[in-house]
C-alpha positions as CSV (number, residue, x, y, z in Angstrom):
1,M,81.6,99.2,126.5
2,S,80.9,98.9,123.3
3,E,77.5,100.1,121.6
4,E,75.7,99.1,118.9
5,E,74.6,102.1,116.6
6,N,72.8,102.7,112.9
7,G,74.5,98.5,113.1
8,Q,78.0,100.0,113.9
9,I,79.9,98.5,116.7
10,H,82.0,100.9,118.5
11,I,83.9,99.9,121.4
12,D,86.0,102.9,123.4
13,E,89.3,102.9,124.0
14,Q,90.6,100.9,127.2
15,D,88.3,97.6,125.8
16,A,89.8,97.9,122.3
17,S,93.5,97.4,123.6
18,A,92.8,95.3,126.9
19,G,93.4,98.0,128.8
20,R,97.6,98.3,128.8
21,K,99.7,100.5,126.7
22,P,103.1,99.5,128.3
23,G,105.1,101.5,126.3
24,V,107.6,98.8,124.2
25,V,107.8,101.2,121.6
26,R,109.5,103.8,123.2
27,W,112.0,101.5,124.7
28,V,112.9,100.1,120.9
29,L,113.4,103.5,120.2
30,L,115.5,104.5,122.5
31,I,117.8,101.7,122.8
32,S,117.9,101.7,119.0
33,M,118.9,105.5,119.6
34,I,121.5,104.8,121.7
35,S,123.0,101.6,119.8
36,L,123.1,103.8,116.9
37,I,125.2,106.7,118.7
38,L,127.4,104.0,119.8
39,I,127.8,102.6,116.3
40,F,128.5,106.2,114.8
41,V,131.3,106.7,117.6
42,I,133.0,103.5,117.6
43,I,132.8,104.7,113.1
44,L,134.2,107.7,113.4
45,F,137.0,107.8,116.1
46,V,137.9,104.1,117.4
47,A,138.4,102.2,113.9
48,P,140.4,105.2,111.7
49,A,142.7,104.9,114.8
50,M,142.9,101.4,114.7
51,A,144.1,101.7,111.7
52,P,147.5,100.5,110.3
53,D,148.5,102.9,108.2
54,S,148.3,105.7,110.6
55,G,150.3,105.2,113.5
56,G,147.4,106.1,115.8
57,D,147.1,109.9,115.3
58,Y,144.0,110.4,112.8
59,G,142.1,113.3,113.6
60,A,138.8,114.9,112.2
61,A,140.3,116.9,110.2
62,D,142.2,114.6,108.4
63,M,139.5,112.1,108.0
64,L,137.9,114.8,106.3
65,E,140.4,115.5,104.0
66,N,141.1,111.9,103.5
67,A,137.3,111.7,102.3
68,S,137.0,114.3,100.4
69,A,140.1,112.7,98.4
70,F,138.4,109.4,98.7
71,F,134.7,110.7,96.9
72,A,136.5,113.4,93.8
């Protein structure tokens, strides 16, 4: 219910939110986090293995070595 005090109108939380709290933000964050993790896994493991000059054998140590040479 809404009340008026000192010229101000105060509405309780249930009336202000129309009684609904669906939790949509949690679902959006969950789906976004899972999508981000899958994209990173693809970039880290699948894409280097598909590179034509790698021969399909491209370990994490080689990736780090090549990355440090690239940024040096």
